[in-house]
C-alpha positions as CSV (number, residue, x, y, z in Angstrom):
1,X,36.5,33.1,8.2
2,X,39.0,34.0,10.5
3,X,41.8,33.2,8.2
4,X,40.1,35.0,5.4
5,X,39.7,38.5,7.6
6,X,43.3,38.3,8.8
7,X,44.3,38.1,5.2
8,X,42.2,40.6,4.2
9,X,43.6,42.6,6.9
10,X,47.3,41.9,5.9
11,X,46.5,42.8,1.8
12,X,45.1,46.0,3.1
13,X,48.0,47.1,5.6
14,X,50.9,46.0,2.9
15,X,49.2,47.7,-0.1
16,X,50.7,50.3,-1.8
17,X,47.3,52.3,-1.6
18,X,47.2,52.2,2.1
19,X,50.7,53.1,2.7
20,X,50.6,56.5,0.5
21,X,47.8,57.2,2.2
22,X,49.2,57.1,5.4
23,X,52.5,59.0,4.3
24,X,50.4,61.5,2.3
25,X,48.0,62.1,5.4
26,X,51.1,62.5,8.1
27,X,53.3,64.4,5.8
28,X,52.6,68.4,6.3
29,X,49.6,67.7,8.6
30,X,51.1,67.1,11.9
31,X,49.1,63.7,12.0
32,X,50.6,61.0,14.1
33,X,49.6,57.3,13.1
34,X,46.7,57.2,14.9
35,X,43.9,55.0,15.2
36,X,41.3,57.6,13.3
37,X,43.9,57.6,10.4
38,X,44.4,54.2,10.0
39,X,40.7,53.9,9.7
40,X,40.4,56.9,7.4
41,X,43.2,55.1,5.0
42,X,41.5,51.8,5.1
43,X,38.4,53.4,4.2
44,X,40.2,55.0,1.4
45,X,41.5,51.6,0.1
46,X,37.9,50.3,0.4
47,X,37.3,53.0,-2.2
48,X,39.8,53.0,-4.5
49,X,39.2,48.9,-4.8
50,X,35.5,48.7,-4.4
51,X,35.0,46.7,-7.5
52,X,37.6,44.5,-6.6
53,X,36.5,43.6,-3.1
54,X,32.6,43.6,-4.2
55,X,34.1,40.8,-6.5
56,X,35.8,38.8,-3.9
57,X,33.2,39.2,-1.5
58,X,30.5,37.9,-3.9
59,X,32.9,35.0,-4.5
60,X,33.2,34.4,-0.8
61,X,29.6,34.5,-0.1
62,X,28.7,32.2,-3.2
63,X,31.3,29.6,-1.8
64,X,29.7,29.5,1.7
65,X,26.5,29.2,0.1
66,X,27.8,26.5,-2.1
67,X,29.2,24.6,0.7
68,X,26.3,24.9,2.9
69,X,23.8,23.5,-0.3
70,X,26.1,20.3,-0.3
71,X,26.4,20.0,3.6
72,X,22.3,20.3,3.4
73,X,21.7,17.9,0.7
74,X,24.0,15.3,2.3
75,X,21.9,15.8,5.2
76,X,18.4,15.3,3.7
77,X,19.7,12.5,1.6
78,X,20.6,10.6,5.3
79,X,17.6,11.5,6.4
80,X,15.5,10.1,3.6
81,X,17.4,7.0,3.7
82,X,17.1,6.6,7.4
83,X,13.3,7.5,7.1
84,X,13.2,4.7,4.4
85,X,15.0,2.2,6.3
86,X,12.5,3.0,9.3
87,X,9.3,2.5,6.9
88,X,10.9,-0.6,5.3
89,X,11.5,-2.0,9.1
90,X,7.9,-1.3,10.2
91,X,6.4,-2.8,6.9
92,X,8.7,-6.1,7.8
93,X,7.4,-5.8,11.6
94,X,4.0,-5.5,10.4
95,X,4.1,-8.5,7.8
96,X,5.7,-10.7,10.4
97,X,3.1,-9.9,13.1
98,X,0.2,-10.7,10.5
99,X,2.1,-14.1,9.6
100,X,2.5,-14.8,12.9
101,X,-0.7,-13.7,14.2
102,X,-3.3,-13.5,11.9
103,X,-7.2,-12.3,12.3
104,X,-9.6,-15.3,13.0
105,X,-13.1,-15.0,13.4
106,X,-15.1,-16.9,16.1
107,X,-18.9,-17.2,16.8
108,X,-20.4,-17.0,20.2
109,X,-23.6,-16.4,22.4
110,X,-26.3,-17.6,19.6
111,X,-29.7,-16.9,21.3
112,X,-33.3,-16.6,19.7
113,X,-34.7,-13.1,20.0
114,X,-38.3,-14.7,20.3
115,X,-39.4,-18.3,21.0
116,X,-43.3,-17.6,20.3
117,X,-42.7,-19.5,17.0
118,X,-45.8,-18.4,15.7
119,X,-47.3,-18.4,12.5
120,X,-46.5,-16.1,9.8
121,X,-43.2,-14.7,12.1
122,X,-40.1,-14.9,11.2
123,X,-36.8,-16.3,13.2
124,X,-34.7,-14.2,14.7
125,X,-31.0,-15.3,15.8
126,X,-28.4,-12.7,17.2
127,X,-25.1,-14.0,18.4
128,X,-21.6,-12.4,18.8
129,X,-18.5,-12.2,16.5
130,X,-15.2,-12.3,18.0
131,X,-11.6,-11.9,16.3
132,X,-9.5,-13.9,18.6
133,X,-6.1,-13.2,16.3
134,X,-3.3,-11.3,17.1
135,X,-4.1,-8.5,13.9
136,X,-7.0,-6.6,12.6
137,X,-10.0,-8.3,10.5
138,X,-11.6,-6.2,8.4
139,X,-15.2,-7.9,7.6
140,X,-16.0,-7.2,3.6
141,X,-19.2,-9.6,3.4
142,X,-21.5,-11.8,5.4
143,X,-24.4,-14.2,4.6
144,X,-26.8,-15.7,7.2
145,X,-29.4,-18.4,7.0
146,X,-32.1,-19.4,9.6
147,X,-33.7,-22.5,8.7
148,X,-35.9,-25.4,10.2
149,X,-35.5,-29.2,9.0
150,X,-36.8,-32.3,10.3
151,X,-33.9,-34.6,9.1
152,X,-30.6,-34.6,10.9
153,X,-28.9,-33.7,7.3
154,X,-28.6,-29.8,6.8
155,X,-29.3,-29.2,2.7
156,X,-26.5,-28.6,0.6
157,X,-28.0,-25.9,-1.2
158,X,-28.9,-23.0,1.4
159,X,-29.8,-19.7,0.1
160,X,-27.7,-17.0,2.0
161,X,-29.3,-13.8,2.5
162,X,-25.8,-11.9,1.8
163,X,-25.0,-8.4,3.3
164,X,-22.4,-6.2,2.2
165,X,-20.0,-4.5,4.4
166,X,-18.6,-1.4,4.3
167,X,-14.9,-2.3,5.8
168,X,-16.0,-3.2,9.3
169,X,-12.6,-3.4,11.3
170,X,-12.5,-5.9,14.7
171,X,-9.1,-5.4,16.1
172,X,-7.3,-8.3,18.1
173,X,-10.1,-9.0,20.7
174,X,-12.8,-6.9,19.7
175,X,-16.0,-8.6,19.2
176,X,-19.4,-7.5,17.6
177,X,-23.3,-8.5,18.2
178,X,-25.0,-9.5,14.5
179,X,-28.9,-10.2,14.3
180,X,-29.9,-12.6,11.8
181,X,-33.5,-13.1,10.5
182,X,-35.2,-16.1,8.5
183,X,-35.9,-15.3,5.0
184,X,-39.6,-16.0,5.4
185,X,-42.2,-16.3,7.9
186,X,-43.0,-19.5,9.5
187,X,-45.8,-21.3,8.0
188,X,-48.3,-23.4,10.2
189,X,-47.0,-26.5,9.4
190,X,-43.6,-25.7,11.1
191,X,-44.7,-23.9,13.7
192,X,-46.4,-27.1,14.9
193,X,-43.4,-28.9,14.4
194,X,-41.3,-26.7,16.5
195,X,-44.0,-26.8,19.3
196,X,-43.9,-30.5,19.0
197,X,-40.6,-31.2,19.1
198,X,-39.6,-33.0,15.9
199,X,-38.2,-30.0,14.1
200,X,-34.8,-28.0,14.9
201,X,-33.6,-24.7,13.9
202,X,-30.5,-24.5,12.6
203,X,-28.4,-21.1,11.9
204,X,-25.9,-20.8,9.5
205,X,-23.6,-18.6,7.7
206,X,-20.4,-17.0,6.9
207,X,-17.8,-14.0,7.0
208,X,-15.7,-12.9,4.7
209,X,-12.7,-10.6,5.6
210,X,-8.9,-9.5,4.7
211,X,-6.0,-8.8,7.2
212,X,-4.1,-6.0,7.0
213,X,-2.3,-6.9,3.6
214,X,-5.6,-7.5,2.1
215,X,-5.2,-11.1,2.3
216,X,-8.7,-12.7,1.9
217,X,-10.3,-14.9,4.6
218,X,-13.2,-16.8,5.3
219,X,-15.1,-18.2,8.5
220,X,-18.2,-20.2,8.2
221,X,-20.5,-21.0,11.0
222,X,-23.2,-23.9,11.4
223,X,-25.3,-24.0,14.8
224,X,-28.2,-26.1,16.0
225,X,-31.2,-25.2,18.7
226,X,-31.8,-27.7,21.2
227,X,-35.8,-27.5,22.1
228,X,-35.4,-29.5,25.0
229,X,-32.4,-27.8,26.1
230,X,-33.0,-24.5,25.2
231,X,-29.4,-24.1,23.6
232,X,-27.1,-23.9,20.9
233,X,-24.6,-26.3,19.7
234,X,-22.3,-26.5,17.2
235,X,-22.8,-28.6,14.1
236,X,-19.7,-30.4,12.6
237,X,-20.0,-29.8,8.8
238,X,-16.7,-29.1,7.1
239,X,-19.3,-27.7,4.2
240,X,-20.5,-24.9,7.0
241,X,-18.5,-24.7,9.7
242,X,-14.7,-23.9,8.5
243,X,-12.0,-21.2,8.5
244,X,-9.5,-20.8,6.3
């Protein structure tokens, strides 16, 4: 810009129009070569060459706009590339985190809401589900059942009461309380067996959930209530107690 201004000044001062103006203005008028006279002759030059000056100015402005556009385009491309690189790096970090520390649900704190075991009453069990993994578990479905059985063998065709969940998320270390009820009321026979101690209560269920990248996982639980000790214990049955 400075070089252009100097070149313009030199062009004006050395032009024939400027020199004629200076000579004509000083001849017979007694004017010396003052700053006012110089300014007036510069103005005359601008008037004489208005079209050319306008064209040159427009061209210079166009060049400046083009240079700025090229520069800004390069800056925006660089910023976009850096943003994409950062996004990709974050995705890789998240993927590594989920792979190394996937979500994992555990089931604790089982308890009977009511121990009357009265006829025509439902058995109600509550427990706590905790995400012990390092990333979020988004629960999508659960199924549960509370049974009264006499034998030590748990039936293989348990009818779960399924419950669709609208994406309940458990962050790492977060826990949630869940209630479960038997599908049917206790019969008189079941109530008597429980009071006599010849039957046991079993709570079975499963949770379906997904990790941050949509991988579906499942965890199941199977707990037996000890009537004499009044506490729950794990039943080591791979059909019901699992995680994958």
